[in-house]
C-alpha positions in Angstrom: -172.5 170.6 111.7 -169.8 168.5 113.4 -171.8 165.4 112.4 -171.7 166.4 108.8 -168.0 167.0 108.9 -167.4 163.6 110.6 -169.6 161.8 108.0 -167.6 163.5 105.2 -164.2 162.4 106.7 -165.5 158.8 107.2 -166.6 158.6 103.6 -163.1 159.8 102.4 -161.4 157.2 104.6 -163.5 154.4 103.3 -162.9 155.4 99.7 -159.1 155.6 100.3 -159.1 152.1 101.8 -160.9 150.5 98.9 -158.6 148.8 96.2 -158.2 150.7 93.0 -160.0 149.3 90.0 -157.9 147.1 87.8 -156.2 148.8 84.9 -157.7 148.2 81.5 -154.3 148.9 79.8 -152.8 145.7 78.3 -149.2 145.1 77.9 -147.5 143.3 75.0 -145.0 140.5 75.7 -141.8 141.7 74.1 -141.0 138.1 73.2 -144.2 137.5 71.3 -143.7 136.9 67.6 -146.0 137.8 64.8 -148.5 135.1 63.6 -146.8 134.8 60.3 -143.0 134.8 59.9 -141.7 137.4 57.5 -140.5 135.9 54.2 -138.0 137.3 51.8 -139.6 139.0 48.8 -140.2 137.0 45.6 -137.5 138.9 43.9 -134.9 137.4 46.2 -136.3 133.9 46.6 -136.6 133.2 42.8 -132.9 133.8 42.2 -131.1 130.6 41.4 -130.4 127.9 38.7 -133.1 125.6 37.3 -132.2 122.4 35.4 -134.2 120.4 32.8 -134.0 118.2 29.8 -133.9 120.0 26.4 -134.1 117.7 23.4 -132.1 114.9 25.2 -129.4 117.0 26.8 -129.5 119.2 30.0 -130.3 122.8 30.0 -129.7 125.2 32.8 -131.6 128.5 33.3 -130.2 130.9 35.8 -132.3 133.7 37.2 -130.1 136.6 38.5 -132.5 139.6 38.3 -136.1 140.1 39.3 -137.8 143.4 40.0 -141.5 144.0 39.8 -142.7 142.2 36.7 -139.3 142.1 35.0 -137.1 139.1 35.2 -133.7 138.2 33.5 -130.8 135.8 33.6 -129.2 133.4 31.1 -129.4 129.8 30.0 -126.6 127.3 29.1 -127.1 124.4 26.7 -124.2 122.4 25.2 -121.8 125.2 26.2 -123.8 127.9 24.4 -124.8 130.6 26.8 -127.6 133.0 25.9 -129.0 135.9 27.9 -132.8 135.8 28.6 -135.2 138.5 29.8 -138.9 139.0 30.0 -141.8 139.2 32.4 -143.2 137.5 35.5 -146.8 137.6 36.4 -148.8 136.1 39.3 -151.8 134.0 38.2 -153.4 132.6 41.3 -151.1 130.0 42.8 -148.8 130.0 39.8 -146.3 132.3 38.2 -146.3 132.9 34.5 -142.8 133.6 33.2 -141.8 134.6 29.7 -138.1 134.6 28.9 -136.8 135.6 25.4 -133.3 135.1 24.1 -131.8 138.1 22.3 -132.8 136.9 18.8 -129.5 137.4 17.0 -128.5 133.7 17.0 -130.0 131.0 14.8 -130.9 128.9 17.8 -132.6 131.7 19.8 -136.2 131.4 21.0 -138.7 132.1 23.8 -139.3 130.2 26.9 -142.9 130.2 28.2 -142.9 128.7 31.7 -145.4 128.2 34.6 -143.7 128.0 38.0 -145.3 126.9 41.3 -145.1 129.5 44.2 -142.7 127.3 46.1 -140.2 128.2 43.4 -138.9 124.7 43.1 -140.4 123.5 39.8 -141.5 124.9 36.5 -142.8 123.5 33.2 -143.5 124.9 29.8 -142.1 125.2 26.3 -139.5 126.8 24.1 -140.3 128.1 20.7 -137.7 129.2 18.1 -137.6 132.8 17.1 -135.8 132.7 13.8 -135.0 129.2 12.5 -138.4 127.7 11.5 -136.8 124.4 10.8 -136.3 124.0 14.6 -139.1 122.4 16.5 -140.9 123.5 19.7 -139.6 121.7 22.8 -141.4 120.9 26.0 -139.4 121.1 29.3 -139.7 120.6 33.0 -137.3 122.4 35.3 -136.2 121.7 38.9 -134.4 124.2 41.1 -130.9 123.1 42.0 -129.6 123.5 45.6 -126.8 125.9 46.0 -124.2 123.2 46.5 -125.9 120.6 44.4 -123.4 118.4 42.6 -120.6 121.0 43.1 -117.3 120.0 41.5 -115.6 123.3 40.8 -112.1 123.8 39.4 -109.8 120.9 38.6 -106.3 120.7 37.2 -104.5 118.2 34.9 -101.3 117.9 32.8 -101.3 121.0 30.6 -105.0 121.3 31.1 -107.7 122.5 33.5 -111.5 122.2 33.7 -114.1 124.1 35.7 -117.5 122.7 36.5 -119.7 125.7 37.4 -122.9 125.4 39.5 -125.0 126.8 36.7 -124.3 123.7 34.7 -121.7 125.2 32.4 -118.2 123.7 31.9 -115.0 125.1 30.4 -112.0 123.0 29.5 -108.7 124.6 28.6 -105.9 122.3 27.3 -102.8 122.3 25.1 -102.7 119.7 22.4 -100.0 117.1 22.8 -97.6 117.0 19.8 -95.1 114.4 21.0 -94.2 112.2 23.9 -93.4 115.2 26.1 -94.1 118.2 24.0 -97.3 120.3 23.7 -98.6 122.9 21.4 -98.1 126.5 22.3 -101.7 127.3 21.4 -104.3 126.7 24.1 -107.7 125.3 23.1 -110.9 126.1 24.9 -114.0 123.9 24.9 -117.3 124.9 26.4 -120.1 122.6 27.4 -122.7 121.6 29.9 -122.3 118.9 32.5 -124.4 116.7 34.7 -123.7 113.8 37.1 -124.7 110.3 36.0 -125.2 107.1 37.9 -122.2 105.0 38.8 -119.9 108.0 39.6 -119.8 109.4 36.0 -120.0 112.9 34.7 -121.4 113.5 31.2 -120.3 116.6 29.3 -122.0 117.7 26.1 -119.6 120.0 24.2 -120.4 122.9 22.0 -119.2 122.1 18.4 -115.5 122.8 18.0 -113.3 121.9 15.1 -110.3 121.3 17.4 -112.2 118.6 19.3 -114.4 116.3 17.2 -116.0 114.5 20.2 -119.4 115.9 20.9 -119.5 114.5 24.4 -117.2 113.1 27.1 -117.9 110.7 30.0 -115.6 111.3 33.0 -115.3 108.6 35.6 -115.0 109.8 39.2 -112.2 107.9 41.0 -112.5 107.8 44.8 -110.0 106.8 47.5 -110.7 105.8 51.1 -107.9 106.6 53.7 -106.8 103.9 55.9 -108.5 103.6 59.3 -112.0 103.0 60.6 -114.7 105.5 59.9 -112.8 107.4 57.2 -114.9 108.7 54.4 -114.0 108.3 50.7 -112.8 111.4 48.9 -112.7 112.3 45.2 -109.1 111.7 44.0 -109.5 112.5 40.3 -111.7 112.2 37.3 -110.6 110.6 34.0 -112.1 110.6 30.5 -110.9 110.6 26.9 -107.2 111.4 27.3 -107.6 113.6 30.3 -107.1 113.3 34.0 -108.1 116.0 36.4 -107.5 116.5 40.1 -109.4 118.7 42.6 -107.7 122.1 42.8 -108.1 125.8 43.7 -107.9 129.0 41.7 
């Protein structure tokens, strides 16, 4: 009997001395990242302003709402701003976008666009809704960077002008009636603007009986401070009978 007890004790001692089997439980490195980085939803990424040529002058389409298959915003062309709304549908590697203007203006129509999934370019057409004498127009759009060509608010003598990032432009001025006198009535002009080569800004104005010019070219005047390595800065712009200087609201 004592031999059986001794053998049992020996077996227990040998078992206790053997290393335990490696654990099959795996741990996850807390610093590991997912294989694919999370991206903002399409609804957020598509927001922005897209610029293209529309019958020889720039048009800007701003998207400020997208949810599910609904999309909306506004467009600006020659100072005329029109709301747009419609649908967005995924078709393979492209997005089909239909944007209709309200329809209560003679120049309203419908944009039919195809956008790449990078959300940087779109192409398509615009068809008139009401005025059948207007022709269909083809257009290609490119997304503007947030600070692309930013000019902002500028002031002048009895006048100010604001160049918005959506391509719209508003000029407020008082007509000069004498050498040093101005009208008490303020005039407001609306248009669209774009930078041109050779430091010029082209503005296409919405028709206004108080201002017969349909467009204005502003020249950008730069100054370079004295000293090595100093960068030139925009001092003013000038065009027609106006001069404007960078300012703040």
